[in-house]
A tleap script that builds the chain and sets N, CA, C and O, in Angstrom:
source leaprc.protein.ff14SB
mol = sequence {
  NMET ARG GLU CYS TYR ARG ILE LEU PRO PRO
  GLY GLY GLY LYS ARG LEU ILE LEU PRO ASP
  GLY GLY LYS TYR LEU LYS ALA TYR SER GLU
  HIE TYR ALA ALA PHE PHE ASP ARG LEU LYS
  ASN ILE GLY ASN PRO SER ARG SER LEU LEU
  THR PRO VAL GLU ILE ILE ASN GLN SER PHE
  ARG MET GLY GLY ALA HIE ARG PHE ALA TRP
  ASP LYS GLU THR LEU ARG CYS TYR LEU THR
  SER ALA ARG PHE CYS ARG ARG CYS GLY CASN
}
set mol.1.N position { 1.070 -1.373 -0.002 }
set mol.1.CA position { 0.259 0.403 0.027 }
set mol.1.C position { 0.474 1.455 0.078 }
set mol.1.O position { -0.081 2.491 -0.289 }
set mol.2.N position { 1.739 1.073 0.791 }
set mol.2.CA position { 2.577 2.217 0.639 }
set mol.2.C position { 3.505 3.170 -0.612 }
set mol.2.O position { 3.771 4.337 -0.902 }
set mol.3.N position { 3.694 2.103 -0.964 }
set mol.3.CA position { 4.822 1.878 -2.767 }
set mol.3.C position { 3.337 2.419 -3.389 }
set mol.3.O position { 3.472 3.610 -3.671 }
set mol.4.N position { 1.718 1.855 -3.752 }
set mol.4.CA position { 1.129 2.582 -4.101 }
set mol.4.C position { 0.815 4.143 -4.170 }
set mol.4.O position { 0.709 4.944 -5.099 }
set mol.5.N position { 0.755 4.192 -3.357 }
set mol.5.CA position { 0.597 5.962 -2.330 }
set mol.5.C position { 2.320 6.458 -2.901 }
set mol.5.O position { 2.118 7.583 -3.357 }
set mol.6.N position { 3.210 6.279 -3.003 }
set mol.6.CA position { 4.406 6.844 -3.110 }
set mol.6.C position { 4.491 6.641 -4.460 }
set mol.6.O position { 5.677 6.901 -4.663 }
set mol.7.N position { 3.762 6.191 -6.075 }
set mol.7.CA position { 3.692 6.342 -6.745 }
set mol.7.C position { 3.022 7.519 -7.440 }
set mol.7.O position { 3.524 8.320 -8.229 }
set mol.8.N position { 1.234 7.414 -6.770 }
set mol.8.CA position { 0.419 7.893 -7.394 }
set mol.8.C position { 0.684 9.363 -6.999 }
set mol.8.O position { 1.107 9.770 -5.916 }
set mol.9.N position { 0.297 10.187 -8.265 }
set mol.9.CA position { 0.218 11.735 -8.220 }
set mol.9.C position { -0.620 12.134 -7.589 }
set mol.9.O position { -1.612 11.630 -7.063 }
set mol.10.N position { -0.264 12.958 -7.632 }
set mol.10.CA position { -1.151 13.912 -5.846 }
set mol.10.C position { -3.373 14.138 -6.921 }
set mol.10.O position { -3.601 14.216 -8.128 }
set mol.11.N position { -3.675 14.144 -6.567 }
set mol.11.CA position { -5.496 13.592 -6.200 }
set mol.11.C position { -5.192 12.478 -7.278 }
set mol.11.O position { -5.808 12.422 -8.342 }
set mol.12.N position { -4.386 11.766 -6.986 }
set mol.12.CA position { -4.777 9.686 -7.806 }
set mol.12.C position { -5.388 9.260 -6.870 }
set mol.12.O position { -5.552 9.633 -5.709 }
set mol.13.N position { -5.863 8.081 -7.720 }
set mol.13.CA position { -6.514 7.219 -7.226 }
set mol.13.C position { -6.610 6.147 -7.559 }
set mol.13.O position { -6.578 5.783 -8.735 }
set mol.14.N position { -6.828 5.005 -6.021 }
set mol.14.CA position { -6.624 3.970 -6.707 }
set mol.14.C position { -7.705 2.473 -6.345 }
set mol.14.O position { -8.474 2.311 -5.397 }
set mol.15.N position { -7.500 1.873 -7.089 }
set mol.15.CA position { -8.955 0.248 -6.946 }
set mol.15.C position { -8.852 -0.302 -6.889 }
set mol.15.O position { -8.588 -0.992 -7.874 }
set mol.16.N position { -8.920 -0.876 -5.459 }
set mol.16.CA position { -9.685 -2.199 -4.952 }
set mol.16.C position { -10.378 -3.000 -4.931 }
set mol.16.O position { -11.485 -2.773 -4.442 }
set mol.17.N position { -10.082 -4.287 -5.434 }
set mol.17.CA position { -11.266 -5.554 -5.622 }
set mol.17.C position { -10.636 -6.455 -4.918 }
set mol.17.O position { -9.535 -6.983 -5.072 }
set mol.18.N position { -11.748 -6.617 -3.843 }
set mol.18.CA position { -10.795 -7.737 -2.176 }
set mol.18.C position { -11.588 -8.289 -2.072 }
set mol.18.O position { -12.734 -7.839 -2.080 }
set mol.19.N position { -11.131 -10.080 -1.864 }
set mol.19.CA position { -12.253 -10.734 -0.993 }
set mol.19.C position { -12.987 -10.024 0.398 }
set mol.19.O position { -12.441 -9.488 1.363 }
set mol.20.N position { -13.925 -10.163 0.208 }
set mol.20.CA position { -14.837 -10.224 2.049 }
set mol.20.C position { -14.464 -10.408 2.742 }
set mol.20.O position { -15.114 -11.385 3.117 }
set mol.21.N position { -13.440 -10.170 3.736 }
set mol.21.CA position { -13.513 -12.499 4.590 }
set mol.21.C position { -14.674 -11.677 5.887 }
set mol.21.O position { -15.148 -12.472 6.699 }
set mol.22.N position { -15.014 -10.439 6.019 }
set mol.22.CA position { -16.104 -10.729 7.229 }
set mol.22.C position { -16.680 -11.335 6.626 }
set mol.22.O position { -16.837 -12.534 6.858 }
set mol.23.N position { -17.306 -10.586 5.428 }
set mol.23.CA position { -18.695 -11.333 4.443 }
set mol.23.C position { -18.880 -12.299 4.530 }
set mol.23.O position { -20.004 -12.680 4.859 }
set mol.24.N position { -17.320 -13.632 4.142 }
set mol.24.CA position { -17.496 -15.077 4.191 }
set mol.24.C position { -18.077 -16.015 4.764 }
set mol.24.O position { -18.722 -17.036 4.523 }
set mol.25.N position { -17.359 -14.908 6.282 }
set mol.25.CA position { -17.342 -15.540 7.253 }
set mol.25.C position { -18.741 -15.544 8.750 }
set mol.25.O position { -19.007 -16.305 9.680 }
set mol.26.N position { -19.347 -14.097 8.170 }
set mol.26.CA position { -20.684 -14.823 8.340 }
set mol.26.C position { -21.860 -15.471 7.917 }
set mol.26.O position { -22.901 -15.630 8.555 }
set mol.27.N position { -21.518 -15.912 6.505 }
set mol.27.CA position { -22.055 -16.242 5.742 }
set mol.27.C position { -22.439 -17.677 6.945 }
set mol.27.O position { -23.317 -18.130 7.679 }
set mol.28.N position { -20.779 -17.945 6.359 }
set mol.28.CA position { -20.612 -19.875 7.278 }
set mol.28.C position { -21.144 -20.004 8.429 }
set mol.28.O position { -21.729 -21.064 8.650 }
set mol.29.N position { -21.086 -18.793 9.670 }
set mol.29.CA position { -21.479 -18.418 10.861 }
set mol.29.C position { -22.667 -19.122 11.154 }
set mol.29.O position { -23.047 -20.058 11.858 }
set mol.30.N position { -23.224 -18.079 10.114 }
set mol.30.CA position { -24.875 -18.597 9.466 }
set mol.30.C position { -25.522 -19.404 9.227 }
set mol.30.O position { -26.651 -19.661 9.645 }
set mol.31.N position { -24.503 -20.220 8.089 }
set mol.31.CA position { -25.661 -21.357 7.579 }
set mol.31.C position { -26.014 -20.821 6.606 }
set mol.31.O position { -26.910 -21.526 6.142 }
set mol.32.N position { -25.782 -19.595 5.711 }
set mol.32.CA position { -26.372 -19.027 4.773 }
set mol.32.C position { -26.091 -19.867 3.303 }
set mol.32.O position { -25.371 -19.385 2.428 }
set mol.33.N position { -26.678 -21.017 3.186 }
set mol.33.CA position { -27.090 -22.413 2.383 }
set mol.33.C position { -26.939 -20.975 0.488 }
set mol.33.O position { -25.972 -20.561 -0.152 }
set mol.34.N position { -27.883 -20.843 0.410 }
set mol.34.CA position { -28.185 -19.318 -0.441 }
set mol.34.C position { -26.982 -19.401 -1.191 }
set mol.34.O position { -26.593 -20.062 -2.154 }
set mol.35.N position { -26.232 -17.993 -0.001 }
set mol.35.CA position { -24.483 -17.301 -0.469 }
set mol.35.C position { -23.773 -18.167 -0.707 }
set mol.35.O position { -22.672 -17.778 -1.097 }
set mol.36.N position { -23.971 -19.880 -0.617 }
set mol.36.CA position { -22.883 -20.299 -1.166 }
set mol.36.C position { -23.122 -21.316 -2.307 }
set mol.36.O position { -22.156 -21.612 -3.010 }
set mol.37.N position { -24.233 -21.830 -2.529 }
set mol.37.CA position { -24.764 -22.440 -3.457 }
set mol.37.C position { -24.275 -20.962 -5.266 }
set mol.37.O position { -23.687 -21.262 -6.305 }
set mol.38.N position { -24.647 -20.057 -5.003 }
set mol.38.CA position { -24.012 -19.326 -6.065 }
set mol.38.C position { -22.236 -19.347 -6.613 }
set mol.38.O position { -21.588 -18.921 -7.568 }
set mol.39.N position { -22.065 -19.877 -5.745 }
set mol.39.CA position { -20.154 -19.450 -5.638 }
set mol.39.C position { -19.910 -20.303 -5.784 }
set mol.39.O position { -18.680 -20.267 -5.828 }
set mol.40.N position { -20.250 -21.344 -5.937 }
set mol.40.CA position { -20.092 -23.488 -6.404 }
set mol.40.C position { -18.775 -23.470 -7.368 }
set mol.40.O position { -17.878 -24.307 -7.267 }
set mol.41.N position { -18.782 -21.869 -8.793 }
set mol.41.CA position { -18.323 -22.162 -9.477 }
set mol.41.C position { -17.022 -20.760 -9.921 }
set mol.41.O position { -16.454 -20.373 -10.942 }
set mol.42.N position { -17.050 -20.317 -8.167 }
set mol.42.CA position { -15.948 -19.110 -8.293 }
set mol.42.C position { -15.016 -19.218 -8.917 }
set mol.42.O position { -14.614 -20.381 -8.908 }
set mol.43.N position { -14.393 -18.518 -9.528 }
set mol.43.CA position { -12.491 -18.463 -10.302 }
set mol.43.C position { -12.995 -19.713 -11.075 }
set mol.43.O position { -12.784 -19.559 -12.278 }
set mol.44.N position { -13.317 -20.354 -10.920 }
set mol.44.CA position { -13.502 -21.078 -12.853 }
set mol.44.C position { -12.361 -22.458 -12.289 }
set mol.44.O position { -11.326 -22.922 -12.767 }
set mol.45.N position { -13.094 -22.744 -11.179 }
set mol.45.CA position { -11.873 -23.914 -10.721 }
set mol.45.C position { -12.676 -25.833 -11.443 }
set mol.45.O position { -13.895 -25.981 -11.533 }
set mol.46.N position { -12.067 -26.528 -11.679 }
set mol.46.CA position { -11.405 -27.644 -11.778 }
set mol.46.C position { -12.683 -28.694 -12.143 }
set mol.46.O position { -12.873 -29.647 -12.899 }
set mol.47.N position { -13.487 -27.874 -11.072 }
set mol.47.CA position { -14.715 -28.718 -10.899 }
set mol.47.C position { -15.681 -28.469 -9.414 }
set mol.47.O position { -15.082 -28.631 -8.351 }
set mol.48.N position { -16.959 -28.133 -9.375 }
set mol.48.CA position { -17.780 -27.665 -8.034 }
set mol.48.C position { -17.023 -27.240 -7.352 }
set mol.48.O position { -15.860 -27.554 -7.604 }
set mol.49.N position { -17.304 -26.210 -6.008 }
set mol.49.CA position { -16.986 -26.755 -5.107 }
set mol.49.C position { -17.836 -27.757 -4.582 }
set mol.49.O position { -18.396 -28.478 -5.408 }
set mol.50.N position { -18.177 -28.070 -2.651 }
set mol.50.CA position { -19.225 -29.032 -2.510 }
set mol.50.C position { -19.070 -28.189 -1.704 }
set mol.50.O position { -19.741 -27.318 -2.257 }
set mol.51.N position { -18.484 -27.433 -0.236 }
set mol.51.CA position { -18.507 -26.824 0.784 }
set mol.51.C position { -18.272 -25.514 0.857 }
set mol.51.O position { -17.420 -24.947 0.173 }
set mol.52.N position { -19.170 -24.834 1.869 }
set mol.52.CA position { -18.557 -23.797 2.172 }
set mol.52.C position { -16.737 -23.750 2.071 }
set mol.52.O position { -16.056 -23.241 1.181 }
set mol.53.N position { -16.325 -24.405 3.200 }
set mol.53.CA position { -15.544 -23.461 3.075 }
set mol.53.C position { -13.761 -24.190 2.285 }
set mol.53.O position { -12.568 -24.249 2.583 }
set mol.54.N position { -14.492 -24.506 1.426 }
set mol.54.CA position { -13.865 -24.615 -0.293 }
set mol.54.C position { -14.381 -23.599 -1.036 }
set mol.54.O position { -13.574 -23.181 -1.867 }
set mol.55.N position { -15.323 -23.112 -1.035 }
set mol.55.CA position { -15.456 -21.712 -1.569 }
set mol.55.C position { -14.933 -20.546 -0.653 }
set mol.55.O position { -14.576 -19.470 -1.133 }
set mol.56.N position { -14.914 -20.763 0.404 }
set mol.56.CA position { -14.614 -19.944 1.297 }
set mol.56.C position { -12.560 -20.164 1.084 }
set mol.56.O position { -11.804 -19.449 1.742 }
set mol.57.N position { -12.197 -20.884 0.415 }
set mol.57.CA position { -10.512 -21.071 -0.037 }
set mol.57.C position { -10.304 -20.340 -1.202 }
set mol.57.O position { -9.364 -19.565 -1.381 }
set mol.58.N position { -11.279 -20.621 -2.069 }
set mol.58.CA position { -10.976 -19.807 -3.229 }
set mol.58.C position { -11.337 -19.218 -3.010 }
set mol.58.O position { -10.928 -19.337 -1.855 }
set mol.59.N position { -12.201 -17.984 -2.939 }
set mol.59.CA position { -12.638 -16.878 -2.435 }
set mol.59.C position { -11.193 -15.859 -2.403 }
set mol.59.O position { -10.972 -14.802 -2.995 }
set mol.60.N position { -10.139 -16.840 -1.239 }
set mol.60.CA position { -8.995 -16.411 -0.268 }
set mol.60.C position { -7.700 -16.143 -1.096 }
set mol.60.O position { -6.646 -15.507 -1.096 }
set mol.61.N position { -8.477 -17.066 -1.827 }
set mol.61.CA position { -7.074 -17.714 -2.879 }
set mol.61.C position { -7.257 -17.086 -4.449 }
set mol.61.O position { -6.414 -16.411 -5.040 }
set mol.62.N position { -8.225 -17.383 -4.819 }
set mol.62.CA position { -8.183 -17.773 -6.560 }
set mol.62.C position { -7.199 -18.100 -6.721 }
set mol.62.O position { -6.348 -17.245 -6.474 }
set mol.63.N position { -6.732 -19.343 -7.164 }
set mol.63.CA position { -5.690 -19.621 -7.305 }
set mol.63.C position { -3.980 -18.666 -6.877 }
set mol.63.O position { -3.381 -18.731 -7.950 }
set mol.64.N position { -3.434 -18.212 -6.284 }
set mol.64.CA position { -2.306 -17.639 -5.626 }
set mol.64.C position { -2.767 -16.044 -5.915 }
set mol.64.O position { -2.059 -15.181 -5.396 }
set mol.65.N position { -4.171 -15.520 -6.895 }
set mol.65.CA position { -4.103 -14.148 -7.567 }
set mol.65.C position { -4.254 -13.113 -5.560 }
set mol.65.O position { -3.615 -12.124 -5.199 }
set mol.66.N position { -5.015 -13.683 -4.989 }
set mol.66.CA position { -5.120 -13.589 -3.546 }
set mol.66.C position { -4.042 -14.431 -2.170 }
set mol.66.O position { -3.783 -15.613 -1.948 }
set mol.67.N position { -3.732 -13.425 -1.635 }
set mol.67.CA position { -3.270 -13.771 -0.735 }
set mol.67.C position { -3.953 -13.475 0.617 }
set mol.67.O position { -3.510 -14.113 1.571 }
set mol.68.N position { -4.712 -12.824 0.794 }
set mol.68.CA position { -5.375 -12.209 1.885 }
set mol.68.C position { -6.641 -12.128 1.622 }
set mol.68.O position { -7.250 -12.101 0.552 }
set mol.69.N position { -7.112 -12.079 3.140 }
set mol.69.CA position { -8.883 -11.690 3.073 }
set mol.69.C position { -9.393 -10.299 4.047 }
set mol.69.O position { -9.407 -9.971 5.234 }
set mol.70.N position { -9.594 -10.017 3.369 }
set mol.70.CA position { -9.891 -8.499 4.290 }
set mol.70.C position { -11.386 -8.253 4.954 }
set mol.70.O position { -12.502 -8.713 4.712 }
set mol.71.N position { -10.982 -7.517 5.693 }
set mol.71.CA position { -12.194 -6.761 6.858 }
set mol.71.C position { -12.198 -4.998 6.153 }
set mol.71.O position { -11.152 -4.492 5.746 }
set mol.72.N position { -13.299 -4.392 6.127 }
set mol.72.CA position { -12.849 -3.245 6.341 }
set mol.72.C position { -12.080 -2.464 7.405 }
set mol.72.O position { -11.196 -1.666 7.095 }
set mol.73.N position { -12.455 -2.727 8.736 }
set mol.73.CA position { -11.293 -2.938 9.745 }
set mol.73.C position { -9.889 -2.840 9.080 }
set mol.73.O position { -9.181 -1.846 8.919 }
set mol.74.N position { -9.621 -4.473 8.650 }
set mol.74.CA position { -8.348 -4.366 8.572 }
set mol.74.C position { -7.526 -3.600 6.877 }
set mol.74.O position { -6.316 -3.475 6.687 }
set mol.75.N position { -8.210 -3.363 6.280 }
set mol.75.CA position { -8.037 -2.689 5.226 }
set mol.75.C position { -8.139 -0.951 5.218 }
set mol.75.O position { -7.756 -0.156 4.360 }
set mol.76.N position { -8.841 -0.711 6.582 }
set mol.76.CA position { -9.086 0.708 7.149 }
set mol.76.C position { -6.838 1.066 7.571 }
set mol.76.O position { -5.893 1.823 7.351 }
set mol.77.N position { -7.284 -0.238 8.294 }
set mol.77.CA position { -5.489 0.159 9.237 }
set mol.77.C position { -4.645 0.581 8.327 }
set mol.77.O position { -4.011 1.629 8.201 }
set mol.78.N position { -4.760 -0.800 7.442 }
set mol.78.CA position { -3.093 -0.635 6.189 }
set mol.78.C position { -3.603 1.181 5.718 }
set mol.78.O position { -2.752 2.054 5.891 }
set mol.79.N position { -4.629 1.474 5.299 }
set mol.79.CA position { -4.637 2.731 4.232 }
set mol.79.C position { -4.127 3.566 5.702 }
set mol.79.O position { -3.272 4.357 6.100 }
set mol.80.N position { -4.790 3.122 5.966 }
set mol.80.CA position { -4.137 4.604 7.085 }
set mol.80.C position { -2.422 4.732 7.406 }
set mol.80.O position { -1.900 5.790 7.758 }
set mol.81.N position { -1.692 3.475 7.215 }
set mol.81.CA position { -1.043 3.206 7.699 }
set mol.81.C position { 0.371 3.655 7.060 }
set mol.81.O position { 1.492 3.854 7.529 }
set mol.82.N position { -0.471 3.755 5.166 }
set mol.82.CA position { 0.074 3.971 3.917 }
set mol.82.C position { -0.009 5.310 3.699 }
set mol.82.O position { 0.594 5.817 2.754 }
set mol.83.N position { -1.140 6.399 4.966 }
set mol.83.CA position { -1.246 8.041 4.361 }
set mol.83.C position { -2.460 7.740 3.004 }
set mol.83.O position { -2.581 8.444 2.001 }
set mol.84.N position { -2.961 6.963 3.215 }
set mol.84.CA position { -3.808 7.502 2.219 }
set mol.84.C position { -5.641 8.012 2.691 }
set mol.84.O position { -6.515 8.680 2.138 }
set mol.85.N position { -5.542 7.375 3.780 }
set mol.85.CA position { -6.708 7.904 4.349 }
set mol.85.C position { -5.898 7.994 6.354 }
set mol.85.O position { -5.074 7.314 6.964 }
set mol.86.N position { -6.732 9.194 6.684 }
set mol.86.CA position { -5.225 9.612 8.613 }
set mol.86.C position { -7.393 9.274 9.881 }
set mol.86.O position { -7.504 9.743 11.014 }
set mol.87.N position { -8.508 8.508 9.235 }
set mol.87.CA position { -9.194 9.013 10.104 }
set mol.87.C position { -9.162 7.576 11.182 }
set mol.87.O position { -9.765 7.572 12.256 }
set mol.88.N position { -8.239 6.234 10.604 }
set mol.88.CA position { -7.789 5.057 11.187 }
set mol.88.C position { -7.652 5.456 12.633 }
set mol.88.O position { -8.328 4.899 13.498 }
set mol.89.N position { -6.495 6.733 13.005 }
set mol.89.CA position { -5.903 6.922 14.057 }
set mol.89.C position { -4.588 6.560 13.995 }
set mol.89.O position { -4.098 6.854 15.085 }
set mol.90.N position { -3.753 6.067 13.270 }
set mol.90.CA position { -2.279 6.305 12.972 }
set mol.90.C position { -1.625 8.060 12.632 }
set mol.90.O position { -0.431 8.238 12.393 }
savepdb mol mol.pdb
quit
């Protein structure tokens, strides 16, 4: 994040598309089958994913394209640490 901030021109922006860890974990803890049913082929797996945990792992990893699952609090702290915003208190 710091490198992104460093190379952006003044007033520039960055678009982030991230797996929302909180959303998946909430759906899992609430046994929200409909949420997972529509994600059985997320990321074009070699076979349909069978369980919520398989779907969560696929969503969080995407064949190596993702390395971290985020939630709003964690993202805000990382962005604040990189000086993108100053609201988190760092």
